C-alpha positions as CSV (number, residue, x, y, z in Angstrom):
1,M,19.9,-10.6,-57.6
2,A,20.7,-10.5,-54.0
3,G,20.2,-6.7,-53.8
4,T,22.3,-3.6,-53.7
5,V,24.4,-2.2,-50.9
6,R,23.5,1.2,-49.7
7,D,25.0,2.9,-46.6
8,G,26.1,-0.4,-45.2
9,T,22.8,-2.3,-45.6
10,L,21.3,-4.4,-48.3
11,S,18.2,-2.9,-50.0
12,A,16.1,-2.7,-53.1
13,T,15.4,-6.4,-53.5
14,P,12.6,-7.8,-51.4
15,G,13.9,-10.0,-48.7
16,A,17.5,-8.9,-49.1
17,A,17.5,-6.7,-46.1
18,R,17.1,-9.6,-43.8
19,H,20.7,-10.6,-44.6
20,S,22.1,-7.1,-43.7
21,P,25.1,-7.0,-41.4
22,D,23.4,-4.1,-39.7
23,G,21.3,-6.4,-37.5
24,P,17.9,-7.1,-39.0
25,R,19.0,-10.7,-39.7
26,H,18.2,-11.0,-35.9
27,A,15.1,-8.9,-35.7
28,A,13.2,-9.2,-38.9
29,R,11.5,-12.5,-38.1
30,S,10.8,-14.6,-35.1
31,H,12.9,-17.7,-34.9
32,P,12.2,-20.9,-33.0
33,R,15.4,-20.5,-31.1
34,S,14.2,-17.2,-29.7
35,W,11.3,-18.8,-27.8
36,P,13.3,-20.2,-24.9
37,Y,14.6,-16.7,-24.2
38,I,11.2,-15.1,-24.6
39,L,9.6,-17.7,-22.3
40,G,12.4,-17.1,-19.8
41,L,11.8,-13.4,-19.8
42,L,8.1,-13.9,-19.4
43,V,8.8,-16.1,-16.4
44,L,11.0,-13.3,-15.0
45,D,8.1,-10.9,-15.5
46,G,5.8,-13.2,-13.7
47,A,8.2,-13.7,-10.8
48,V,8.7,-9.9,-10.4
49,T,5.0,-9.2,-10.6
50,G,4.3,-12.0,-8.1
51,W,6.9,-10.8,-5.7
52,V,5.6,-7.3,-5.6
53,W,2.0,-8.4,-5.7
54,P,1.1,-7.1,-2.2
55,T,1.9,-3.6,-3.4
56,L,-0.4,-4.0,-6.4
57,T,-3.5,-4.9,-4.4
58,R,-3.4,-2.2,-1.7
59,P,-5.5,0.9,-1.9
60,L,-4.4,3.8,-4.1
61,W,-2.3,6.5,-2.5
62,Y,-2.3,10.3,-3.2
63,D,-0.3,10.2,-6.5
64,E,-2.6,7.4,-7.8
65,A,-5.9,8.6,-6.4
66,W,-5.8,12.0,-8.0
67,R,-5.2,10.3,-11.4
68,A,-8.1,7.9,-10.6
69,Y,-10.3,11.0,-10.0
70,H,-9.5,12.4,-13.5
71,L,-10.0,9.0,-15.1
72,S,-13.4,8.6,-13.5
73,I,-15.2,11.9,-14.0
74,G,-17.8,12.1,-16.8
75,A,-19.0,15.5,-18.1
76,G,-16.3,18.2,-18.1
77,W,-13.4,15.6,-18.0
78,F,-11.3,17.5,-20.5
79,S,-11.6,20.9,-18.8
80,A,-10.8,19.2,-15.5
81,L,-7.6,17.9,-16.9
82,R,-6.3,21.5,-17.0
83,S,-5.9,21.2,-13.3
84,A,-4.3,17.7,-13.3
85,N,-1.2,17.5,-11.2
86,A,0.7,16.1,-14.2
87,P,-0.4,15.7,-17.8
88,L,-2.0,12.5,-18.8
89,P,-1.5,11.1,-22.4
90,L,-4.6,10.5,-24.4
91,G,-4.0,6.9,-25.4
92,W,-3.2,5.9,-21.8
93,Y,-6.3,7.9,-20.6
94,A,-8.5,6.1,-23.1
95,L,-7.1,2.7,-22.2
96,E,-7.8,3.3,-18.5
97,R,-11.3,4.5,-19.2
98,G,-11.9,1.4,-21.2
99,M,-10.7,-0.7,-18.3
100,I,-13.1,1.0,-15.9
101,A,-16.0,0.6,-18.3
102,T,-15.2,-3.1,-18.8
103,F,-14.0,-4.4,-15.4
104,G,-15.1,-1.8,-12.8
105,N,-13.5,1.1,-10.9
106,T,-11.1,-0.6,-8.5
107,A,-7.5,0.0,-7.5
108,F,-6.4,-3.2,-9.2
109,V,-8.3,-2.6,-12.4
110,L,-6.8,0.8,-12.7
111,R,-3.3,-0.5,-12.1
112,L,-3.8,-3.4,-14.5
113,P,-2.6,-1.7,-17.8
114,D,0.6,-0.6,-16.0
115,I,1.1,-4.1,-14.6
116,L,0.7,-5.6,-18.1
117,A,3.1,-3.0,-19.5
118,L,6.0,-4.8,-17.7
119,P,6.1,-7.8,-19.9
120,V,5.4,-5.6,-22.9
121,T,8.4,-3.5,-22.1
122,T,10.5,-6.5,-21.5
123,L,9.7,-8.1,-24.9
124,L,10.0,-4.9,-26.8
125,T,13.4,-4.2,-25.3
126,Y,14.4,-7.8,-26.2
127,A,13.2,-7.2,-29.8
128,L,15.0,-3.9,-30.1
129,A,18.2,-5.4,-28.7
130,R,18.0,-8.3,-31.2
131,W,18.4,-5.7,-34.0
132,W,22.1,-5.6,-33.0
133,L,22.8,-8.4,-30.5
134,G,22.5,-12.1,-30.3
135,R,19.8,-13.8,-28.3
136,P,21.6,-14.3,-25.0
137,A,22.9,-10.7,-24.9
138,A,19.5,-9.3,-25.9
139,A,17.8,-11.4,-23.1
140,I,20.3,-10.0,-20.5
141,I,19.5,-6.5,-21.6
142,A,15.8,-7.1,-21.4
143,A,16.1,-8.8,-18.0
144,A,18.1,-5.8,-16.6
145,V,15.3,-3.5,-17.8
146,T,12.7,-5.7,-16.2
147,V,14.3,-5.5,-12.7
148,N,15.2,-1.8,-12.9
149,G,14.3,-0.5,-9.4
150,S,12.9,2.9,-10.6
151,L,10.7,1.3,-13.3
152,I,9.3,-1.1,-10.7
153,V,8.7,1.6,-8.1
154,Y,7.0,4.1,-10.4
155,G,5.8,1.9,-13.3
156,M,3.7,-0.6,-11.3
157,Q,1.5,2.2,-9.8
158,L,-1.4,4.0,-11.5
159,K,1.0,6.0,-13.6
160,S,2.0,5.9,-17.3
161,Y,5.8,5.4,-16.8
162,L,5.9,1.7,-17.8
163,P,3.7,2.2,-20.9
164,E,6.0,5.1,-21.8
165,A,9.1,2.9,-21.4
166,A,7.4,0.3,-23.6
167,C,6.6,3.0,-26.2
168,A,10.2,4.2,-26.1
169,A,11.5,0.8,-27.2
170,A,8.6,0.4,-29.6
171,V,9.3,3.8,-31.3
172,V,12.8,2.9,-32.2
173,L,12.0,-0.7,-33.2
174,L,8.9,0.2,-35.3
175,W,10.8,3.0,-37.0
176,L,13.6,0.6,-38.0
177,R,11.0,-1.9,-39.2
178,A,9.1,0.7,-41.2
179,R,12.4,1.7,-43.0
180,R,13.2,-2.0,-43.6
181,A,9.8,-2.7,-44.9
182,A,10.0,0.1,-47.4
183,E,13.3,-1.1,-48.6
184,D,12.1,-4.7,-48.9
185,G,9.3,-3.5,-51.2
186,R,6.6,-3.9,-48.5
187,S,4.3,-1.3,-47.0
188,P,5.8,0.7,-44.0
189,L,2.3,1.7,-42.9
190,P,1.7,-1.1,-40.4
191,A,4.8,-0.2,-38.4
192,Q,4.0,3.5,-38.8
193,A,0.5,2.9,-37.5
194,G,2.2,1.5,-34.3
195,L,4.3,4.7,-34.2
196,L,1.2,6.8,-34.4
197,I,-0.4,4.8,-31.5
198,C,2.7,5.4,-29.4
199,G,2.7,9.1,-30.4
200,I,-0.7,9.6,-28.7
201,T,-0.2,7.0,-25.9
202,S,3.0,8.3,-24.4
203,L,4.0,11.8,-23.3
204,S,7.6,11.1,-24.1
205,A,7.2,9.3,-27.4
206,L,7.5,12.6,-29.4
207,L,10.9,13.2,-27.9
208,L,12.2,10.0,-29.6
209,L,10.0,10.3,-32.7
210,A,11.1,13.8,-33.6
211,P,14.7,13.0,-34.6
212,L,13.6,9.8,-36.3
213,L,11.0,11.6,-38.3
214,L,13.5,14.2,-39.3
215,I,15.7,11.4,-40.7
216,D,12.7,10.3,-42.8
217,L,12.2,13.8,-44.0
218,G,15.9,14.3,-44.8
219,A,16.0,11.0,-46.7
220,A,12.9,11.9,-48.8
221,L,14.4,15.3,-49.6
222,A,17.7,13.8,-50.5
223,V,16.0,11.7,-53.1
224,L,14.6,14.9,-54.7
225,R,18.0,16.4,-55.0
226,P,19.4,16.4,-58.6
227,A,21.8,13.6,-59.3
228,G,25.5,14.7,-59.3
229,R,27.5,15.1,-62.5
230,G,28.1,11.8,-64.1
231,A,25.7,10.0,-61.9
232,G,23.3,9.2,-64.7
233,R,19.6,9.5,-64.9
234,R,17.3,8.3,-62.1
235,T,15.9,4.9,-63.0
236,T,13.4,4.6,-60.2
237,P,10.4,7.1,-60.0
238,W,10.6,9.2,-56.8
239,R,7.3,7.9,-55.5
240,R,8.6,4.3,-55.6
241,D,11.8,5.1,-53.7
242,P,11.8,3.6,-50.2
243,A,12.4,7.0,-48.6
244,A,9.5,8.6,-50.5
245,R,7.2,5.6,-49.7
246,R,7.9,6.2,-46.0
247,L,7.2,9.9,-46.1
248,P,3.3,10.0,-46.1
249,G,3.2,7.7,-43.0
250,A,6.0,9.7,-41.3
251,V,4.1,12.9,-41.9
252,A,0.9,11.4,-40.5
253,V,2.7,10.2,-37.4
254,G,4.3,13.6,-36.9
255,V,1.0,15.5,-37.4
256,A,-0.8,13.2,-35.0
257,A,1.9,13.4,-32.3
258,L,2.1,17.2,-32.6
259,A,-1.7,17.5,-32.5
260,H,-1.7,15.4,-29.3
261,L,1.0,17.6,-27.8
262,T,-0.7,20.8,-28.8
263,F,-4.3,20.2,-28.1
264,F,-4.3,17.5,-25.4
265,V,-1.0,17.7,-23.4
266,L,0.0,21.3,-23.3
267,P,-3.4,22.5,-21.9
268,Q,-2.6,20.3,-18.9
269,S,0.0,22.8,-17.7
270,Y,-0.8,22.9,-14.0
271,L,2.4,21.2,-12.9
272,T,4.6,23.8,-14.7
273,K,3.2,26.5,-12.5
274,T,3.9,24.7,-9.2
275,P,7.2,24.6,-7.4
276,Y,7.5,20.8,-7.4
277,W,9.7,20.5,-10.4
278,A,11.2,24.0,-10.2
279,G,14.6,22.6,-9.3
280,F,14.7,20.6,-12.5
281,F,13.8,23.4,-14.8
282,L,16.9,25.0,-16.2
283,H,17.8,28.5,-15.0
284,R,20.2,31.0,-16.7
285,A,22.5,31.2,-13.6
286,T,22.7,27.5,-12.8
287,G,21.8,25.8,-16.1
288,W,25.3,24.3,-16.8
289,H,25.6,23.0,-13.3
290,Q,22.2,21.4,-13.5
291,L,23.1,19.7,-16.8
292,R,26.4,18.4,-15.3
293,T,24.4,17.1,-12.3
294,A,21.8,15.5,-14.6
295,G,24.5,13.7,-16.6
296,A,26.3,12.4,-13.5
297,D,23.0,11.2,-12.1
298,L,22.1,9.4,-15.3
299,A,25.4,7.5,-15.2
300,S,25.5,6.8,-11.4
301,R,21.8,6.3,-10.5
302,S,20.0,4.9,-13.5
303,L,21.1,1.3,-12.6
304,T,21.1,1.6,-8.8
305,D,18.3,3.8,-7.6
306,A,14.7,3.1,-6.8
307,L,13.1,6.4,-5.7
308,L,14.3,9.4,-7.6
309,R,14.4,13.1,-6.8
310,P,12.4,15.1,-5.8
311,D,10.5,12.4,-4.0
312,G,11.1,11.9,-0.3
313,Q,10.1,15.4,0.8
314,Y,8.2,16.0,4.1
315,G,4.8,14.4,4.1
316,S,5.8,11.9,1.4
317,P,5.1,8.3,2.0
318,F,8.7,7.5,1.2
319,V,10.4,9.4,4.1
320,G,12.6,6.8,5.8
321,S,11.9,4.2,3.2
322,K,14.5,1.6,2.2
323,L,13.8,2.7,-1.4
324,L,15.6,6.0,-0.7
325,T,18.7,4.3,0.6
326,P,21.6,4.4,-1.9
327,S,23.4,1.3,-2.9
328,A,26.8,0.5,-1.5
329,G,29.5,3.0,-2.7
330,W,31.6,0.4,-4.5
331,V,28.6,-0.9,-6.3
332,V,27.7,2.5,-7.5
333,L,31.3,3.2,-8.6
334,A,31.6,-0.1,-10.5
335,L,28.3,0.3,-12.3
336,T,29.0,4.0,-13.1
337,I,32.4,3.2,-14.6
338,G,31.0,0.2,-16.5
339,L,28.0,2.2,-17.8
340,V,30.1,5.1,-19.0
341,V,32.5,2.8,-20.8
342,A,29.6,0.8,-22.3
343,W,27.8,3.9,-23.5
344,S,31.0,5.4,-25.0
345,A,31.7,2.2,-26.8
346,G,28.1,2.0,-27.8
347,L,28.1,5.5,-29.4
348,V,31.2,4.6,-31.4
349,G,30.0,1.1,-32.4
350,A,26.5,2.2,-33.3
351,A,27.8,5.0,-35.4
352,R,29.4,2.5,-37.7
353,S,26.0,1.3,-39.0
354,R,23.0,3.1,-40.4
355,D,20.5,1.6,-38.0
356,G,22.9,2.2,-35.1
357,R,23.1,5.9,-36.0
358,A,19.3,6.0,-35.9
359,L,19.4,4.6,-32.3
360,V,22.0,7.2,-31.3
361,A,20.0,9.9,-33.0
362,A,16.8,8.9,-31.2
363,I,18.6,8.9,-27.8
364,L,20.6,12.1,-28.2
365,G,17.7,13.8,-29.9
366,A,15.4,12.9,-27.0
367,I,18.0,14.1,-24.4
368,A,18.4,17.4,-26.4
369,L,14.6,17.9,-26.4
370,V,14.5,17.2,-22.7
371,V,17.1,20.0,-22.2
372,V,15.0,22.3,-24.4
373,G,11.9,21.4,-22.4
374,G,13.8,22.2,-19.2
375,A,14.9,25.6,-20.5
376,L,11.3,26.4,-21.5
377,K,10.1,25.1,-18.1
378,Q,7.9,22.5,-19.7
379,W,9.8,19.3,-18.9
380,P,12.1,18.5,-16.0
381,A,15.7,18.2,-17.1
382,G,17.4,15.6,-14.9
383,W,17.3,12.0,-13.8
384,V,13.7,12.0,-12.6
385,R,10.7,9.7,-13.1
386,A,9.5,11.7,-16.1
387,N,12.6,10.6,-18.0
388,L,12.5,6.9,-17.2
389,F,11.3,6.3,-20.7
390,L,15.0,6.5,-21.8
391,L,16.0,3.3,-20.0
392,P,15.2,0.7,-22.7
393,P,17.1,2.5,-25.5
394,L,19.9,3.4,-23.1
395,Y,20.2,-0.2,-22.0
396,V,20.3,-1.4,-25.6
397,L,23.0,1.2,-26.4
398,A,25.1,-0.2,-23.5
399,G,24.6,-3.7,-24.9
400,V,25.8,-2.5,-28.3
401,G,28.9,-1.0,-26.5
402,A,29.6,-4.2,-24.7
403,R,29.5,-6.1,-28.0
404,S,31.8,-3.6,-29.6
405,L,34.3,-3.9,-26.8
406,V,34.3,-7.7,-27.1
407,R,34.9,-7.5,-30.8
408,A,37.7,-5.0,-30.4
409,A,39.4,-7.2,-27.8
410,R,39.3,-10.2,-30.2
411,A,40.6,-8.1,-33.1
412,P,44.3,-9.0,-32.7
413,G,43.5,-12.6,-33.3
414,G,45.5,-15.6,-32.1
415,A,46.0,-16.4,-28.4
416,V,46.2,-12.8,-27.4
417,G,42.9,-11.9,-29.1
418,T,41.2,-15.0,-27.6
419,L,42.5,-14.1,-24.1
420,L,41.5,-10.4,-24.4
421,G,38.1,-11.5,-25.7
422,V,37.5,-13.8,-22.7
423,V,38.6,-11.1,-20.2
424,V,36.3,-8.4,-21.7
425,T,33.4,-10.9,-22.1
426,V,33.8,-11.9,-18.4
427,A,33.9,-8.2,-17.4
428,A,30.8,-7.5,-19.4
429,L,28.9,-10.4,-17.9
430,G,30.1,-9.4,-14.4
431,F,28.8,-5.8,-15.1
432,A,25.4,-7.1,-16.3
433,G,25.2,-9.6,-13.4
434,L,25.9,-6.8,-10.9
435,A,23.2,-4.6,-12.5
436,V,20.6,-7.4,-12.4
437,T,21.5,-8.3,-8.8
438,V,21.1,-4.7,-7.7
439,G,17.7,-4.6,-9.6
440,I,16.5,-7.8,-7.9
441,G,17.5,-6.3,-4.5
442,R,15.4,-3.2,-5.3
443,V,12.5,-5.4,-6.3
444,D,12.7,-7.2,-2.9
445,E,12.8,-3.8,-1.2
446,V,9.6,-2.8,-3.0
447,R,7.9,-5.9,-1.6
448,T,9.0,-5.1,2.0
449,T,7.3,-1.7,1.7
450,A,3.9,-3.3,0.9
451,H,2.5,-2.6,4.3
452,D,4.1,0.7,5.0
453,P,1.7,3.7,5.4
454,L,1.2,5.7,2.3
455,L,0.3,9.3,1.8
456,L,-3.5,9.4,1.9
457,G,-3.3,5.6,1.5
458,D,-6.1,4.9,4.0
459,L,-8.4,7.6,2.5
460,S,-10.6,4.8,1.3
461,Q,-11.2,3.7,4.9
462,L,-11.9,7.3,6.0
463,V,-14.4,7.9,3.3
464,A,-16.1,4.5,3.9
465,V,-16.6,5.4,7.6
466,Q,-17.9,8.9,6.6
467,K,-20.3,7.5,4.0
468,A,-21.6,5.0,6.5
469,Q,-22.4,7.8,9.0
470,A,-23.6,10.5,6.6
471,H,-27.1,11.4,5.6
472,P,-28.4,13.7,2.8
473,G,-27.9,17.3,3.7
474,D,-24.8,16.7,5.9
475,V,-21.9,19.0,5.3
476,Q,-18.1,18.7,5.7
477,I,-15.2,21.0,6.3
478,V,-11.9,19.7,4.7
479,V,-8.5,21.0,5.8
480,S,-5.5,19.7,4.0
481,W,-2.9,22.2,5.4
482,R,-1.5,22.6,1.9
483,K,-1.8,25.5,-0.5
484,D,-3.2,23.5,-3.5
485,L,-6.4,22.5,-1.6
486,E,-8.3,21.3,-4.7
487,Q,-5.5,18.9,-5.7
488,W,-5.6,17.2,-2.3
489,Y,-9.3,17.0,-2.3
490,K,-9.4,15.1,-5.5
491,P,-8.5,11.7,-3.9
492,Q,-11.4,12.1,-1.4
493,Q,-13.7,12.9,-4.3
494,Y,-12.6,9.8,-6.1
495,Y,-13.5,7.6,-3.2
496,A,-16.7,9.5,-2.4
497,F,-18.2,9.4,-5.8
498,Y,-16.5,6.9,-8.1
499,A,-14.6,4.0,-6.5
500,D,-16.4,0.7,-6.4
501,E,-15.0,-0.3,-3.0
502,T,-16.5,2.8,-1.3
503,R,-19.8,2.9,-3.3
504,A,-22.0,2.1,-0.3
505,G,-23.4,4.9,1.8
506,T,-24.1,8.6,1.4
507,A,-21.5,10.9,0.0
508,V,-21.4,14.5,1.2
509,T,-21.8,16.6,-2.0
510,N,-19.2,19.1,-3.3
511,N,-21.8,21.9,-2.8
512,D,-21.9,21.0,0.9
513,T,-18.1,21.0,1.2
514,L,-15.9,23.8,2.5
515,L,-12.1,23.7,1.7
516,L,-10.1,25.6,4.2
517,P,-6.6,26.9,3.4
518,P,-3.7,26.3,5.8
519,G,-3.5,28.8,8.7
520,G,-5.2,32.1,8.6
521,A,-8.6,33.2,9.9
522,F,-11.2,30.5,9.4
523,G,-14.1,31.9,11.5
524,D,-15.9,34.0,8.9
525,P,-15.7,31.3,6.1
526,I,-17.1,28.7,8.5
527,K,-19.9,31.0,9.8
528,A,-21.0,31.9,6.3
529,F,-20.8,28.3,5.1
530,L,-23.0,26.9,8.0
531,A,-25.4,29.8,7.9
532,A,-26.1,29.0,4.2
533,R,-27.0,25.4,5.3
534,P,-29.3,25.7,8.3
535,H,-30.8,22.2,7.8
536,A,-27.5,20.3,8.0
537,G,-27.8,17.3,10.3
538,A,-24.1,16.8,10.9
539,V,-20.8,18.4,10.2
540,F,-17.8,16.2,9.3
541,L,-14.4,17.7,10.0
542,V,-11.9,16.1,7.7
543,T,-8.3,17.0,8.6
544,Y,-5.5,15.6,6.5
545,N,-2.2,14.3,7.8
546,L,-0.2,17.5,8.0
547,V,-2.8,19.4,10.0
548,P,-1.3,20.1,13.5
549,D,-3.2,18.8,16.5
550,Q,-3.5,22.3,17.8
551,A,-5.1,23.6,14.6
552,R,-7.6,20.7,14.7
553,D,-8.4,21.4,18.4
554,N,-8.9,25.1,17.6
555,L,-11.4,24.2,14.8
556,L,-13.3,21.9,17.1
557,T,-13.5,24.5,19.8
558,F,-14.7,27.1,17.3
559,L,-17.4,24.7,16.0
560,R,-18.5,24.0,19.5
561,G,-19.0,27.7,19.9
562,Q,-21.2,27.6,16.8
563,G,-23.3,24.9,18.4
564,W,-21.7,21.8,16.9
565,C,-20.3,19.1,19.3
566,P,-18.9,15.6,18.9
567,A,-21.7,13.2,18.0
568,P,-23.2,11.2,21.0
569,G,-21.0,8.1,21.6
570,A,-18.2,9.4,19.4
571,A,-14.7,10.1,20.8
572,S,-13.8,13.8,21.0
573,S,-10.5,12.9,19.3
574,P,-10.9,9.7,17.3
575,P,-7.7,7.9,16.3
576,P,-6.2,9.2,13.0
577,W,-5.3,7.1,9.9
578,L,-1.5,7.4,9.7
579,L,-0.3,9.6,6.8
580,T,-4.0,10.1,5.9
581,G,-5.8,12.1,8.5
582,Q,-8.6,12.2,10.9
583,L,-12.4,12.3,10.8
584,N,-14.6,14.0,13.3
585,R,-18.5,13.9,13.1
586,L,-20.3,16.7,14.9
587,T,-23.9,17.1,15.5
588,R,-25.8,20.0,17.1
589,C,-25.0,20.4,20.8
590,A,-27.6,19.2,23.3
591,G,-29.6,21.9,25.0
């Protein structure tokens, strides 16, 4: 028998599901005709990576270097994560540690997993789109994700945003495959093992997993309900029902993801206590306005922007950057209208099939959990980089909507249906082409920023100079002019103690380091610090980029009064590294 129809899809007979009108006829197996599209997408990935290559080989900047510090420390690494500027997922952390152990501790090695995540994201988006769309349409969706400006800006740095986007596509795809495998009479465990890996590799995977695992639980419980009157006795034992066969793996995935959240992610709560994301946590008085703004931003900025709020603040490397410049108004308007129409049609079209409803449940469930996280002040609610993981499933939903619109236009049949179908198809292709064109423009802008100064981007040079001049017993005074002193000192620690490119020379130890807060009285702390180290041969004054010249001059004057003068042959005011800071080496004054 060919199988039985259940909820719009074929099931019960092995192999029957591949012929379902719901879409797995596209996605269940690779087909030789898919390879030209896959190869084309890989060529696009290579072209994008090659074009932004100068940005991938430059030194780490602040946001990357503090992550590098946490990825590099040995004993006490877990307790140190409690002070991480943002939580790091366990799987990504382990992958980066493995890269360091295998290939060394360099900027490029640290970025390599995130660089490789670009083609992975592309191919997973293509595979997910193929569940509903034909090969050309799925390739267009995947290409649009590949050149999304925000994913390129944030994802190609030492950050987990591209792996999380890849996991977002993988979560929905693997869940669909697990359900299909169970209904085909095969084991769902291989696909569920992939879900488990995503659950501990991505911070955001649980937001998509939760609604899908609830569907698994509901399906298993529905099987347990007594049959209705006249329905007859159950002929298949509960344990052999596809929903029941998925349940153990689903429970394991849920437990693992919750354990990762509870014991690894939530202890990394430093960022929730700082003001950086405060504007994106929901507040009682402004919550509805914030949600309306978030929805408008999602529609108007997800296709057009590169840098997202709240980046671009004073002291950021992005002030004045092209990446903060908005796209032309007509472009934003056209893409916003097109995206709203495509998403609306996608919601309606996807709701007509069981697998489509799962896609909608994953997206809307994740958005709902983001809102809950914003209300609990644990996750920013808005179109910010933490929510870039939504892009692959949202792009696929737009593709489903475009397909639905084309089919609806052709519905009348005859010449009218043909004409309407052509018009809607051309409009959809124009929309997709405009989105890809904007993305390519953003990719080009990323390349043009390759040689722009970055916040603490030249810290490797500063540390290299310091280590070349330092001797055992030397001390340093570090002034960041920011309240969270320890966070800004982490990049310097990374280059001083862990980075391969600055391994030569002598590092000033943490015990011989004094961190000074911004402003306020500094005389007594410096006096006590120097008095406790009477055998110091030199004092290094490290002042980061926001320290005013007058404050630095005051410190140098005070240190001269304590018997410390610029080292012989050294300039009293050496040139600073732009957006990084300045290094002064002082030795005991002559006479």
